[in-house]
N, C-alpha and C positions, 0 to 999 in steps of 0.2 A: 684847803683852809689851814691857816697856821694858828698858833696859840693866841694871836691878837684879834682874830676875826677873819672874815672872808677877804680874799685878795681883791684888788681892783678888777681883775679879769672876771672873777666870779660875780662881782657886783654888776658889771656890765652885762654879763650873760643873764643874770636874774632880771635886770631891767628890760632887756630885749624880750625875754619870755613873757614878762608882765605886759609889755606893749603889744605883743602879738595876741595875747589872750584878750586884751581890751579891744583891739581891732576886730577880732573874731566875734566877740560878744556884740559889738556895735553893728557889725554886718548882719548878724543873726537877727537882732532886734529890727533893723531896717527891712530885712526880708519878710519877717512876720507882719510888721505893720504896713508894708506896702502890698499885701496880698489883696485879692479881689474881695469886695464886700458882698454880703448876701443880698439878693434882691428883696425888696419890700413885698411881703406876702399878701398885702391888701392894698387897696387903692387910696388915693388922697382923701376921699370922703370919710373913710374909717379913721385916718389920722386926725382929721378935723374933729370928728365926734369924740375921740379920746381926749383931746386937748380942751374940750369945752369945760367951763367951771361946774356945770351941773352933771357931769359924767359920774356914774356910779362905779366904784371899783369892784372887781370880782375876784374871788379866790382862784388862784392858779391851779389848785388841786381839784376842787369840786365845782367850780364855776358859779358859785352862789354869790350874790351881791352882799356887800358888807359896808359898814360906815367907813369914812376915810380916816377916822381916828382909831380904828380897830388895829390891834397888834396881832391877834390870832383870829382865824375864821370862826364865827359862832357856830357854823354847821359841822365842820370836820376837825377843827383845832389846828389846822396848818398855820404856820407863821405867814402873815400877809404884809406886815410892815417891813420895809427894807432895812430898818435899823435894829430889828429884834436881835440879830446875832451879835450885835456890838454891846448890848447891855448885859452886864454880868449876871443879873438875876434872871432876865428873860431868856438868856442863852441856854439855860438849863432846860427850860420848857421846849425850846426849839430842838435841842438834842434828844429830849424824850420823844418828841414827835417823830424824829428821824429813826430812832431805834425801834419804836412801835411799828413803823412801816416795815422795817427789815424783819421783825420777828412775827408779825401777825397780819400785815397789810399786803396789798398788791403793789408790786413795782416791776419795772422792766428788768428781767433777769439776764444780765449780761455779765461777762467776767469782770468788767470794770466796776459795775455797781456792787457786785458781791465783794470784790477786793476793797472797795471803799467802805462797805459796812464792816469788813474784818479789821481794816486798819483803824477806822474810827472807834470801834469797840475796844481794840487793843489799847489805843491812846486814852480812852476814858474809863475803861473798866479794869485795866491792868490784869491782875491775876484771875479776876472773875470773868474775863472775856470768853473763855471756853464755854461757860454756861450760856452766854448770849449766842455763841456760834452754834450751839445745839439747836436753839429755837430758830435761828436763821436758816440752818440746814433743813429743818422740818418745813419751814415756810417755802424755801426754794423747791424742795421735793414736791410739796403740795401744788405749787404753781406749774411745775414741769409735768407732773403726772396727776391730773385731777381725776378723782373717782366720782362715779355717778351717784353712789349711795351716801357720800359724805355731804353734810349740809354746807352750803356756801358760806365762806367766812365773809362777814360784812366788813367791808373796808371802812376806815374812819371817814372816808368821803361820802359814805352812805351807800 
C-alpha cells in the first residue's frame, strides 16, 4: 500500500477474496436449505383439525386452552402470541417469564440451555448478572440432584 491508497493488485486480491467468501456463503446457504425435511409427526387428519376455524389454541408450555386473542397463557403466564417478542412493552414480560424459568422453574438442563440463560442474563442484567447466575446454579443443582425431603417446586405451568 502506498501513500495514495491500495495498489491495483491489492484491490484485485481484495475483490477475489470477497468473491470467494460470497460463493462460500451461498454454497453454505444452499447446503442448509437443501437438507432433508423432518417427517410430519401426525397424520393429515390432525393437520385438518388444526386448520379448522373453530380450533382452540393451546399453550405450548402447559397445554391448557386459551383464547385466540391471548398474548400470555392465563394458566402459566407463558407467551402464546407469536408477536409478543416484537412488542417493546410485552417483550419485557416475555423475558421475565424466561428468567423465572431459569431461576425457579423446570427446564431441560443441557449445556446449550444453561449457556443461553447465562448469555441472555449477561445481555439484559449487565453487572447484576452474577446474582441471577447464583439462582440459576441453585435451580440447576436442584434439578440434577433432587432430594426426597425437599418440597417440590411448583413450576409456573402448574
